SEKOL-380815 format. One record per residue (C-alpha): x, y, z; residue number from 1. Coordinates in steps of 0.2 Angstrom, whole numbers. Each point is the difference from the previous one (the first is absolute). Last residue first. Example, Ala and Ser with C-alpha at 12.3 -4.5 7.8 and 13.67 -1.06 7.14 Angstrom:
BEGIN
<r X="68" Y="-5" Z="36" seq="2"/>
<r X="-6" Y="-17" Z="3" seq="1"/>
***
This chain:
BEGIN
<r X="86" Y="-95" Z="19" seq="345"/>
<r X="-10" Y="-3" Z="15" seq="344"/>
<r X="9" Y="7" Z="15" seq="343"/>
<r X="4" Y="17" Z="-9" seq="342"/>
<r X="-6" Y="10" Z="14" seq="341"/>
<r X="-12" Y="8" Z="-12" seq="340"/>
<r X="-7" Y="-17" Z="-5" seq="339"/>
<r X="-2" Y="-5" Z="18" seq="338"/>
<r X="-9" Y="16" Z="5" seq="337"/>
<r X="-12" Y="-3" Z="-15" seq="336"/>
<r X="-3" Y="-18" Z="5" seq="335"/>
<r X="-3" Y="4" Z="18" seq="334"/>
<r X="-13" Y="13" Z="-6" seq="333"/>
<r X="-8" Y="-13" Z="-10" seq="332"/>
<r X="-1" Y="-13" Z="14" seq="331"/>
<r X="-8" Y="13" Z="11" seq="330"/>
<r X="-13" Y="5" Z="-13" seq="329"/>
<r X="-4" Y="-19" Z="-3" seq="328"/>
<r X="-3" Y="-3" Z="18" seq="327"/>
<r X="-11" Y="15" Z="2" seq="326"/>
<r X="6" Y="15" Z="10" seq="325"/>
<r X="1" Y="12" Z="-14" seq="324"/>
<r X="-19" Y="-2" Z="-5" seq="323"/>
<r X="-4" Y="14" Z="-12" seq="322"/>
<r X="18" Y="4" Z="-4" seq="321"/>
<r X="6" Y="-18" Z="-2" seq="320"/>
<r X="-16" Y="-4" Z="-10" seq="319"/>
<r X="6" Y="12" Z="-14" seq="318"/>
<r X="-10" Y="-9" Z="-13" seq="317"/>
<r X="-8" Y="-17" Z="6" seq="316"/>
<r X="5" Y="-14" Z="10" seq="315"/>
<r X="-4" Y="-19" Z="0" seq="314"/>
<r X="18" Y="-6" Z="-3" seq="313"/>
<r X="14" Y="13" Z="0" seq="312"/>
<r X="11" Y="-2" Z="-15" seq="311"/>
<r X="19" Y="2" Z="-1" seq="310"/>
<r X="8" Y="4" Z="-17" seq="309"/>
<r X="18" Y="0" Z="-2" seq="308"/>
<r X="11" Y="9" Z="-12" seq="307"/>
<r X="19" Y="-2" Z="-3" seq="306"/>
<r X="9" Y="11" Z="-13" seq="305"/>
<r X="4" Y="-4" Z="-19" seq="304"/>
<r X="-14" Y="7" Z="-9" seq="303"/>
<r X="-1" Y="-11" Z="-16" seq="302"/>
<r X="-17" Y="7" Z="-6" seq="301"/>
<r X="-9" Y="-17" Z="3" seq="300"/>
<r X="6" Y="0" Z="18" seq="299"/>
<r X="-6" Y="17" Z="3" seq="298"/>
<r X="-16" Y="-4" Z="-8" seq="297"/>
<r X="-3" Y="-15" Z="11" seq="296"/>
<r X="4" Y="10" Z="16" seq="295"/>
<r X="-13" Y="14" Z="-5" seq="294"/>
<r X="-13" Y="-14" Z="-4" seq="293"/>
<r X="1" Y="-5" Z="18" seq="292"/>
<r X="-4" Y="17" Z="6" seq="291"/>
<r X="-13" Y="3" Z="-13" seq="290"/>
<r X="-9" Y="-16" Z="6" seq="289"/>
<r X="-2" Y="7" Z="17" seq="288"/>
<r X="-7" Y="17" Z="-5" seq="287"/>
<r X="-18" Y="-5" Z="3" seq="286"/>
<r X="5" Y="-4" Z="17" seq="285"/>
<r X="-8" Y="-16" Z="8" seq="284"/>
<r X="17" Y="-10" Z="1" seq="283"/>
<r X="11" Y="14" Z="5" seq="282"/>
<r X="16" Y="5" Z="-9" seq="281"/>
<r X="17" Y="6" Z="7" seq="280"/>
<r X="14" Y="2" Z="-13" seq="279"/>
<r X="18" Y="0" Z="6" seq="278"/>
<r X="13" Y="7" Z="-13" seq="277"/>
<r X="19" Y="-2" Z="0" seq="276"/>
<r X="12" Y="7" Z="-12" seq="275"/>
<r X="-9" Y="16" Z="-5" seq="274"/>
<r X="3" Y="12" Z="-15" seq="273"/>
<r X="-13" Y="-7" Z="-12" seq="272"/>
<r X="9" Y="-3" Z="-16" seq="271"/>
<r X="-11" Y="-14" Z="-6" seq="270"/>
<r X="-15" Y="11" Z="2" seq="269"/>
<r X="5" Y="13" Z="-13" seq="268"/>
<r X="-12" Y="-6" Z="-13" seq="267"/>
<r X="-14" Y="4" Z="11" seq="266"/>
<r X="-17" Y="-8" Z="-4" seq="265"/>
<r X="3" Y="-14" Z="13" seq="264"/>
<r X="2" Y="13" Z="13" seq="263"/>
<r X="-19" Y="4" Z="-2" seq="262"/>
<r X="-3" Y="16" Z="11" seq="261"/>
<r X="13" Y="12" Z="-5" seq="260"/>
<r X="2" Y="-10" Z="-17" seq="259"/>
<r X="-17" Y="6" Z="-5" seq="258"/>
<r X="-11" Y="-16" Z="-4" seq="257"/>
<r X="-14" Y="7" Z="12" seq="256"/>
<r X="-7" Y="11" Z="-14" seq="255"/>
<r X="-9" Y="17" Z="1" seq="254"/>
<r X="16" Y="10" Z="0" seq="253"/>
<r X="4" Y="18" Z="4" seq="252"/>
<r X="-12" Y="0" Z="15" seq="251"/>
<r X="13" Y="-10" Z="11" seq="250"/>
<r X="-6" Y="0" Z="17" seq="249"/>
<r X="-18" Y="0" Z="-5" seq="248"/>
<r X="2" Y="-13" Z="-14" seq="247"/>
<r X="9" Y="-11" Z="13" seq="246"/>
<r X="-13" Y="1" Z="13" seq="245"/>
<r X="-13" Y="-3" Z="-13" seq="244"/>
<r X="8" Y="-16" Z="-5" seq="243"/>
<r X="2" Y="-6" Z="18" seq="242"/>
<r X="-18" Y="4" Z="3" seq="241"/>
<r X="-6" Y="-9" Z="-15" seq="240"/>
<r X="10" Y="-16" Z="4" seq="239"/>
<r X="-8" Y="0" Z="18" seq="238"/>
<r X="-17" Y="0" Z="-8" seq="237"/>
<r X="5" Y="-13" Z="-13" seq="236"/>
<r X="6" Y="-13" Z="13" seq="235"/>
<r X="2" Y="-17" Z="-8" seq="234"/>
<r X="9" Y="6" Z="-15" seq="233"/>
<r X="16" Y="4" Z="10" seq="232"/>
<r X="4" Y="-18" Z="3" seq="231"/>
<r X="4" Y="-4" Z="-18" seq="230"/>
<r X="11" Y="16" Z="-4" seq="229"/>
<r X="-10" Y="14" Z="-7" seq="228"/>
<r X="6" Y="8" Z="-16" seq="227"/>
<r X="1" Y="19" Z="2" seq="226"/>
<r X="13" Y="-2" Z="13" seq="225"/>
<r X="4" Y="3" Z="19" seq="224"/>
<r X="13" Y="2" Z="13" seq="223"/>
<r X="-3" Y="7" Z="17" seq="222"/>
<r X="12" Y="-10" Z="11" seq="221"/>
<r X="-7" Y="-10" Z="14" seq="220"/>
<r X="16" Y="3" Z="10" seq="219"/>
<r X="15" Y="4" Z="-11" seq="218"/>
<r X="17" Y="-1" Z="9" seq="217"/>
<r X="16" Y="6" Z="-6" seq="216"/>
<r X="18" Y="-5" Z="2" seq="215"/>
<r X="18" Y="5" Z="4" seq="214"/>
<r X="-1" Y="17" Z="-7" seq="213"/>
<r X="17" Y="10" Z="1" seq="212"/>
<r X="1" Y="19" Z="2" seq="211"/>
<r X="14" Y="12" Z="-3" seq="210"/>
<r X="-4" Y="4" Z="-18" seq="209"/>
<r X="-17" Y="-2" Z="-7" seq="208"/>
<r X="1" Y="-6" Z="-18" seq="207"/>
<r X="-14" Y="4" Z="-13" seq="206"/>
<r X="-5" Y="-12" Z="-13" seq="205"/>
<r X="-1" Y="-16" Z="10" seq="204"/>
<r X="-5" Y="10" Z="15" seq="203"/>
<r X="-16" Y="5" Z="-10" seq="202"/>
<r X="-6" Y="-18" Z="-2" seq="201"/>
<r X="4" Y="-4" Z="18" seq="200"/>
<r X="-10" Y="15" Z="5" seq="199"/>
<r X="-14" Y="-6" Z="-10" seq="198"/>
<r X="0" Y="-17" Z="9" seq="197"/>
<r X="0" Y="9" Z="17" seq="196"/>
<r X="-14" Y="12" Z="-6" seq="195"/>
<r X="-11" Y="-15" Z="-4" seq="194"/>
<r X="3" Y="-7" Z="17" seq="193"/>
<r X="-6" Y="17" Z="7" seq="192"/>
<r X="-16" Y="-2" Z="-10" seq="191"/>
<r X="-3" Y="-16" Z="9" seq="190"/>
<r X="12" Y="-1" Z="14" seq="189"/>
<r X="18" Y="8" Z="0" seq="188"/>
<r X="18" Y="-5" Z="4" seq="187"/>
<r X="17" Y="7" Z="-5" seq="186"/>
<r X="16" Y="-6" Z="8" seq="185"/>
<r X="17" Y="9" Z="4" seq="184"/>
<r X="15" Y="-8" Z="8" seq="183"/>
<r X="15" Y="10" Z="-7" seq="182"/>
<r X="-9" Y="15" Z="6" seq="181"/>
<r X="3" Y="-5" Z="18" seq="180"/>
<r X="-10" Y="13" Z="9" seq="179"/>
<r X="3" Y="5" Z="18" seq="178"/>
<r X="9" Y="17" Z="1" seq="177"/>
<r X="-3" Y="8" Z="-17" seq="176"/>
<r X="-17" Y="-8" Z="-1" seq="175"/>
<r X="-6" Y="6" Z="17" seq="174"/>
<r X="8" Y="17" Z="-3" seq="173"/>
<r X="-10" Y="4" Z="-16" seq="172"/>
<r X="6" Y="13" Z="-12" seq="171"/>
<r X="14" Y="-10" Z="-7" seq="170"/>
<r X="18" Y="2" Z="5" seq="169"/>
<r X="5" Y="-18" Z="4" seq="168"/>
<r X="7" Y="-4" Z="-17" seq="167"/>
<r X="-14" Y="-11" Z="-5" seq="166"/>
<r X="-13" Y="11" Z="7" seq="165"/>
<r X="-5" Y="7" Z="-18" seq="164"/>
<r X="-5" Y="-18" Z="-4" seq="163"/>
<r X="-16" Y="2" Z="11" seq="162"/>
<r X="-5" Y="15" Z="-9" seq="161"/>
<r X="3" Y="-8" Z="-17" seq="160"/>
<r X="-12" Y="-14" Z="6" seq="159"/>
<r X="-12" Y="13" Z="5" seq="158"/>
<r X="0" Y="9" Z="-17" seq="157"/>
<r X="-3" Y="-17" Z="-8" seq="156"/>
<r X="-15" Y="-3" Z="11" seq="155"/>
<r X="-6" Y="18" Z="-4" seq="154"/>
<r X="2" Y="-4" Z="-19" seq="153"/>
<r X="-9" Y="-16" Z="1" seq="152"/>
<r X="-15" Y="7" Z="10" seq="151"/>
<r X="-1" Y="15" Z="-13" seq="150"/>
<r X="1" Y="-12" Z="-15" seq="149"/>
<r X="-15" Y="-1" Z="2" seq="148"/>
<r X="-14" Y="12" Z="4" seq="147"/>
<r X="2" Y="14" Z="13" seq="146"/>
<r X="-18" Y="5" Z="5" seq="145"/>
<r X="-6" Y="-17" Z="-6" seq="144"/>
<r X="12" Y="-7" Z="7" seq="143"/>
<r X="11" Y="1" Z="15" seq="142"/>
<r X="16" Y="9" Z="4" seq="141"/>
<r X="13" Y="-11" Z="9" seq="140"/>
<r X="1" Y="-2" Z="19" seq="139"/>
<r X="15" Y="-12" Z="1" seq="138"/>
<r X="4" Y="-10" Z="15" seq="137"/>
<r X="18" Y="0" Z="4" seq="136"/>
<r X="4" Y="-14" Z="11" seq="135"/>
<r X="16" Y="-3" Z="11" seq="134"/>
<r X="3" Y="-19" Z="4" seq="133"/>
<r X="-1" Y="-12" Z="15" seq="132"/>
<r X="-10" Y="-13" Z="-10" seq="131"/>
<r X="-14" Y="-2" Z="14" seq="130"/>
<r X="1" Y="17" Z="7" seq="129"/>
<r X="-1" Y="8" Z="-18" seq="128"/>
<r X="-14" Y="-11" Z="-5" seq="127"/>
<r X="-10" Y="4" Z="16" seq="126"/>
<r X="1" Y="19" Z="-2" seq="125"/>
<r X="-3" Y="-3" Z="-19" seq="124"/>
<r X="-16" Y="-9" Z="3" seq="123"/>
<r X="-6" Y="13" Z="13" seq="122"/>
<r X="3" Y="15" Z="-12" seq="121"/>
<r X="-7" Y="-9" Z="-15" seq="120"/>
<r X="-16" Y="-4" Z="8" seq="119"/>
<r X="-2" Y="17" Z="9" seq="118"/>
<r X="2" Y="9" Z="-17" seq="117"/>
<r X="14" Y="13" Z="0" seq="116"/>
<r X="9" Y="-7" Z="-15" seq="115"/>
<r X="-16" Y="3" Z="-9" seq="114"/>
<r X="-16" Y="-10" Z="-6" seq="113"/>
<r X="-10" Y="2" Z="-15" seq="112"/>
<r X="3" Y="4" Z="-19" seq="111"/>
<r X="16" Y="-9" Z="-6" seq="110"/>
<r X="-10" Y="-16" Z="1" seq="109"/>
<r X="1" Y="1" Z="19" seq="108"/>
<r X="18" Y="-7" Z="5" seq="107"/>
<r X="14" Y="7" Z="10" seq="106"/>
<r X="18" Y="1" Z="-7" seq="105"/>
<r X="14" Y="-4" Z="12" seq="104"/>
<r X="19" Y="3" Z="-1" seq="103"/>
<r X="8" Y="-12" Z="12" seq="102"/>
<r X="17" Y="4" Z="7" seq="101"/>
<r X="13" Y="-12" Z="8" seq="100"/>
<r X="7" Y="6" Z="16" seq="99"/>
<r X="16" Y="9" Z="6" seq="98"/>
<r X="3" Y="-1" Z="19" seq="97"/>
<r X="7" Y="16" Z="8" seq="96"/>
<r X="-10" Y="-2" Z="15" seq="95"/>
<r X="-15" Y="8" Z="9" seq="94"/>
<r X="-10" Y="3" Z="-16" seq="93"/>
<r X="2" Y="-18" Z="-4" seq="92"/>
<r X="-9" Y="-5" Z="16" seq="91"/>
<r X="-15" Y="10" Z="-5" seq="90"/>
<r X="-3" Y="-10" Z="-16" seq="89"/>
<r X="-2" Y="12" Z="-14" seq="88"/>
<r X="-15" Y="5" Z="-11" seq="87"/>
<r X="0" Y="15" Z="-12" seq="86"/>
<r X="-16" Y="7" Z="-7" seq="85"/>
<r X="1" Y="7" Z="-17" seq="84"/>
<r X="-3" Y="16" Z="-10" seq="83"/>
<r X="-2" Y="5" Z="-18" seq="82"/>
<r X="-8" Y="18" Z="-2" seq="81"/>
<r X="6" Y="1" Z="-19" seq="80"/>
<r X="12" Y="14" Z="1" seq="79"/>
<r X="3" Y="-1" Z="19" seq="78"/>
<r X="8" Y="-17" Z="-2" seq="77"/>
<r X="3" Y="-13" Z="13" seq="76"/>
<r X="-8" Y="8" Z="15" seq="75"/>
<r X="1" Y="-10" Z="16" seq="74"/>
<r X="-12" Y="-8" Z="12" seq="73"/>
<r X="6" Y="-9" Z="16" seq="72"/>
<r X="-1" Y="-17" Z="8" seq="71"/>
<r X="8" Y="-9" Z="15" seq="70"/>
<r X="-2" Y="-19" Z="2" seq="69"/>
<r X="-2" Y="-5" Z="19" seq="68"/>
<r X="-10" Y="-15" Z="-7" seq="67"/>
<r X="-16" Y="1" Z="11" seq="66"/>
<r X="2" Y="18" Z="6" seq="65"/>
<r X="3" Y="7" Z="-17" seq="64"/>
<r X="9" Y="16" Z="1" seq="63"/>
<r X="-10" Y="11" Z="-11" seq="62"/>
<r X="-4" Y="6" Z="-18" seq="61"/>
<r X="-18" Y="7" Z="-2" seq="60"/>
<r X="-15" Y="-11" Z="-5" seq="59"/>
<r X="-11" Y="2" Z="-15" seq="58"/>
<r X="-17" Y="-5" Z="-6" seq="57"/>
<r X="-5" Y="2" Z="-18" seq="56"/>
<r X="4" Y="-18" Z="-6" seq="55"/>
<r X="-18" Y="-4" Z="-4" seq="54"/>
<r X="-15" Y="9" Z="-7" seq="53"/>
<r X="9" Y="12" Z="-11" seq="52"/>
<r X="-11" Y="12" Z="-10" seq="51"/>
<r X="9" Y="9" Z="-14" seq="50"/>
<r X="-5" Y="16" Z="-10" seq="49"/>
<r X="7" Y="1" Z="-17" seq="48"/>
<r X="-15" Y="8" Z="-8" seq="47"/>
<r X="-4" Y="-17" Z="-8" seq="46"/>
<r X="-2" Y="-8" Z="17" seq="45"/>
<r X="11" Y="-13" Z="8" seq="44"/>
<r X="-6" Y="-12" Z="13" seq="43"/>
<r X="10" Y="-10" Z="13" seq="42"/>
<r X="3" Y="-16" Z="9" seq="41"/>
<r X="-17" Y="-9" Z="2" seq="40"/>
<r X="-3" Y="4" Z="-14" seq="39"/>
<r X="10" Y="4" Z="-15" seq="38"/>
<r X="-12" Y="10" Z="-9" seq="37"/>
<r X="9" Y="9" Z="-14" seq="36"/>
<r X="-5" Y="16" Z="-10" seq="35"/>
<r X="-15" Y="3" Z="10" seq="34"/>
<r X="-12" Y="14" Z="-3" seq="33"/>
<r X="-4" Y="11" Z="15" seq="32"/>
<r X="11" Y="14" Z="-2" seq="31"/>
<r X="0" Y="-1" Z="-19" seq="30"/>
<r X="-19" Y="1" Z="1" seq="29"/>
<r X="0" Y="15" Z="12" seq="28"/>
<r X="12" Y="9" Z="-12" seq="27"/>
<r X="-11" Y="-4" Z="-15" seq="26"/>
<r X="-15" Y="6" Z="9" seq="25"/>
<r X="9" Y="16" Z="5" seq="24"/>
<r X="6" Y="3" Z="-18" seq="23"/>
<r X="-18" Y="-3" Z="-7" seq="22"/>
<r X="-7" Y="12" Z="13" seq="21"/>
<r X="13" Y="13" Z="-6" seq="20"/>
<r X="-4" Y="-2" Z="-18" seq="19"/>
<r X="-19" Y="0" Z="3" seq="18"/>
<r X="2" Y="17" Z="9" seq="17"/>
<r X="11" Y="7" Z="-13" seq="16"/>
<r X="-12" Y="-5" Z="-14" seq="15"/>
<r X="-14" Y="7" Z="11" seq="14"/>
<r X="8" Y="16" Z="2" seq="13"/>
<r X="4" Y="1" Z="-19" seq="12"/>
<r X="-18" Y="-3" Z="-4" seq="11"/>
<r X="-6" Y="13" Z="12" seq="10"/>
<r X="12" Y="13" Z="-7" seq="9"/>
<r X="-5" Y="-4" Z="-18" seq="8"/>
<r X="-18" Y="2" Z="5" seq="7"/>
<r X="3" Y="17" Z="8" seq="6"/>
<r X="11" Y="6" Z="-15" seq="5"/>
<r X="-15" Y="-5" Z="-12" seq="4"/>
<r X="-12" Y="9" Z="11" seq="3"/>
<r X="10" Y="16" Z="0" seq="2"/>
<r X="1" Y="-1" Z="-19" seq="1"/>
***
């Protein structure tokens, strides 16, 4: 009987040991097993861990020596940790001048980059100085830690926060004193351009009082679809990365014909709550044809506003952030400033 108990105890010990080893091996496998490889941008592992290879550097707000634009960071919502970086021309802080407001959404496939990234900080300093506007650069929560619709919800929360200053009693003095909320614009690049579109869909269904949008700008907007447009078939590797980014950002779907990323699939498109749209595309960008297609679909659906597409020859995705001093980037910035100053209606 004692021998039987000893054998049973040894067997139980071995079973527990094997179980623990299997658990460790499974955990190690999960930690190293890739869910999405989106190199050279990011990798996402099955255990939820994220490796971001770009867009991790940040810079603090400051008084920019080159443009004399002042910036500062503000909390938008403590509930969801939404924040933003505000930009204002320094001359405006010394006067009672009311300026147009630009709400800006950064790109990065909903996964990389932030409002604190050097490229966005420098670009908005330059754009604010060129257009003589106030900018609110939204730092929305990123996927996959916060999958969609988190970025859309945070962006909407920020729009409501901006609108809360319409009576001059909002939480931010810069907007109370210097913002003309009858002249508000939205802009964004890549995923940020996608956010701009989706804010237009939401605005058609939910009114924001005290704020008037005069136009929006979508730079190299991140739109896609399950059925490739003709020019999208020439770069299968890029197409694969685009689709992986979307599935990682919106894990509830495996398709790219979701209305959030393919506006042509949205029956509400004709009610888009904008009167003026400027779309910027780049000749070598894989999203180029989607920008042109967006204009075509708006026309087909009977949308009644004005839309213009401008194309930068010889350029690729977000070239204006990578090489902001090149001729095409300078031309594009002047175009954006002109649009916001209503010089090219």
